[in-house]
C-alpha positions in Angstrom: -6.5 -13.4 16.7 -8.3 -9.7 16.3 -11.5 -9.4 14.3 -12.0 -5.9 12.6 -15.2 -5.0 11.3 -14.4 -2.7 8.9 -18.3 -2.1 8.0 -18.8 1.8 8.2 -21.5 2.2 9.0 -20.8 5.7 11.0 -22.7 9.1 9.8 -21.9 12.5 10.9 -23.4 15.8 9.7 -21.6 18.8 10.0 -23.1 22.5 9.4 -22.0 25.9 7.8 -23.4 27.8 11.0 -23.3 26.8 14.9 -26.9 25.4 16.4 -27.1 23.5 13.1 -28.3 26.1 11.0 -27.7 26.9 7.3 -26.2 24.5 4.8 -25.5 20.9 6.1 -23.0 18.4 4.4 -23.9 14.6 5.6 -20.6 12.1 6.0 -20.1 8.6 6.0 -16.5 8.1 5.4 -13.0 9.7 5.6 -13.2 13.8 4.0 -9.8 15.6 3.6 -10.8 19.0 2.3 -14.7 20.0 3.2 -14.1 22.7 1.5 -15.7 21.5 -1.9 -18.9 21.0 0.1 -19.3 23.9 2.5 -17.3 27.2 2.7 -16.7 26.4 6.7 -18.4 24.0 9.7 -19.0 25.4 12.8 -21.3 22.7 14.3 -22.7 19.2 13.4 -24.7 16.1 14.9 -23.0 12.3 14.8 -25.6 9.9 14.1 -24.0 7.0 14.4 -20.5 5.6 14.5 -17.4 7.8 16.1 -15.0 10.0 14.3 -12.4 12.8 14.0 -12.5 15.9 13.4 -9.9 18.8 12.6 -9.4 22.3 11.7 -7.4 21.8 8.6 -7.5 19.8 5.3 -5.9 16.7 5.4 -6.5 15.8 8.9 -4.1 18.3 9.7 -4.2 20.3 12.8 -6.0 20.1 16.3 -8.1 17.2 16.6 -11.4 15.7 18.4 -13.0 12.9 19.0 -16.1 13.0 18.2 -19.3 9.8 19.3 -22.6 10.1 18.7 -24.1 13.0 19.9 -24.6 16.7 19.3 -22.1 19.4 19.4 -23.7 23.0 18.7 -21.3 25.6 18.4 -17.5 23.2 17.9 -15.8 25.9 18.2 -16.4 26.8 21.9 -16.9 23.6 22.8 -13.7 22.1 22.3 -11.7 25.3 21.6 -11.5 25.1 18.0 -9.2 27.9 16.4 -11.1 27.9 13.5 -13.4 25.6 11.7 -13.8 21.6 11.3 -12.2 21.6 8.1 -12.1 17.6 7.2 -12.8 14.4 9.2 -11.6 10.8 10.6 -14.4 8.0 10.5 -12.8 5.3 13.3 -13.6 1.6 11.9 -15.8 -0.3 14.6 -12.6 -3.0 16.7 -13.3 -6.0 18.0 -10.6 -7.8 19.4 -8.0 -7.6 21.4 -5.6 -4.0 21.9 -2.2 -3.5 21.6 0.1 -0.8 21.5 4.4 -0.2 21.4 5.2 2.8 23.4 8.5 4.3 23.1 10.5 7.0 25.0 12.4 8.1 21.8 11.8 8.6 17.9 12.1 5.4 16.0 11.5 3.0 17.8 14.7 4.0 21.2 14.8 4.4 24.2 12.5 2.9 26.9 9.1 1.0 25.2 6.2 -1.2 27.1 3.9 -2.8 25.5 0.0 -1.9 26.3 -3.3 -3.6 26.0 -5.7 -1.1 28.3 -5.7 2.7 29.2 -3.2 4.2 31.0 -4.1 7.8 33.2 0.2 7.9 33.3 2.5 7.0 31.7 5.2 8.9 34.4 2.9 7.1 37.0 2.7 3.9 35.2 5.9 3.4 33.6 8.4 5.7 35.1 8.9 7.6 31.2 8.7 11.0 31.3 8.2 10.9 27.4 6.4 9.0 24.6 8.2 10.4 21.0 7.2 7.0 18.7 5.4 4.0 18.7 4.3 0.8 16.9 0.2 0.0 16.9 -0.8 -3.3 16.4 -4.9 -3.8 17.7 -7.0 -1.5 17.7 -7.3 2.2 17.5 -6.2 4.8 20.6 -6.0 8.1 20.7 -2.9 10.0 22.8 -3.3 12.5 25.2 -0.5 15.1 25.9 -1.6 15.3 29.7 -2.4 12.9 32.6 -6.2 12.1 32.7 -6.7 11.7 29.1 -7.2 15.8 28.6 -5.3 18.5 26.5 -4.8 18.0 22.6 -5.4 14.5 21.6 -4.4 12.6 18.8 -5.5 9.2 16.6 -3.5 6.5 16.4 -4.7 3.9 14.0 -2.3 0.0 13.5 0.7 0.8 12.0 3.9 1.9 12.8 5.3 5.8 13.8 8.2 6.2 14.6 8.1 10.2 14.3 5.4 12.1 15.8 7.4 15.5 15.2 7.5 14.2 12.0 3.5 13.9 12.1 3.5 17.6 12.6 3.5 16.8 16.9 6.9 19.0 17.3 7.0 19.8 20.6 4.1 18.0 22.3 4.5 15.5 25.0 1.7 12.2 25.5 1.0 11.1 28.7 -1.9 8.8 28.2 -3.6 7.0 26.0 -6.9 6.0 25.8 -8.7 2.8 23.4 -11.8 3.4 21.2 -14.3 0.8 22.0 -17.3 0.0 20.3 -19.4 2.3 22.5 -21.1 4.9 20.4 -21.8 3.0 17.7 
């Protein structure tokens, strides 16, 4: 039996300018559109918890994982093309991690159940691609390149029938990592 602690104790502070300058906005939960609080965001400080930040509103666009720390220049540090526009807090999870990955959309093709990190699905499972998944337990990050590099996508518990339908057309997911409680 899993135990997901939904105690939302994360806190992130966004700043309009680099190096924590300009107006700021404190956030302790999800925010789908930061434009009502500030015109742009170029730096941030994660005081507690873990967050995914996005360069488009409504949790769209490029995603970046942020744990406790200071990010003085988000655009150069993370290679963002634009400033942060939305964020999602990642709830603490204690318990097991389980995710089933599928080679094709709609849970087709080869499939494998994972309970730990995988630095290269090609080497471990002889899978060329991952186009759908079912996250049963825990929160995961999927990466487009082996060894947890390249663009990433946050996966919370649920069924994901088509990454293409999620705006990830043409992307290949080659490594997966559990989001552990460190940083809380």
